[in-house]
C-alpha positions, 0 to 999 in steps of 0.5 A: 500500500502506498503510504506517501511521497517523500521530498527526496531520497535522503528523507525517504530513507530516514522515514523508512529507518524510523518505521523499521525501528518500530517494526513496520515493514516498508519499502522505498520506491522510485529511489533512482528516478530523479535522473529521469525528471523531464522524460518522466513527469516530476510527480512520478519520479518522487520517492514513495514509501510503501507499507507491506501491511496496510494495518500499519498505516495509522501508526506509520503516519504518526511516527513520520509526523513525529520524525518530521517535527523532531523533538520539541524545544526543551523536550526531556531526554530519555533513559536507555532501557538496556544500559541506563544511559541518559540521552538527549531527546533528539537521539533515537539510538543509545550511543553507549550500547546501540539500543533504539529508543522505543518510538512511542516514548517521548 
């Protein structure tokens, strides 16, 4: 199921990573079509996120909206569930042990 278009491949891949960290299977389509703009209409060349399971749509949209806005100014940090390290809000993976933050926390 097509979820949405990304503004570019880098952001599209970031969104794919955010969803994958939450256990949502998805793919990035049109990854290499930017070079075809002009021969193919531009709106058909944009990177697209496709979900493997349409039941993940609501959560996927919520996670991408959160990824777009980033943490609020002054957002509290988080404590790694694995090693106990305290990290700033903008980090999604513990620098100390590599454990991903639960995407629904904070």
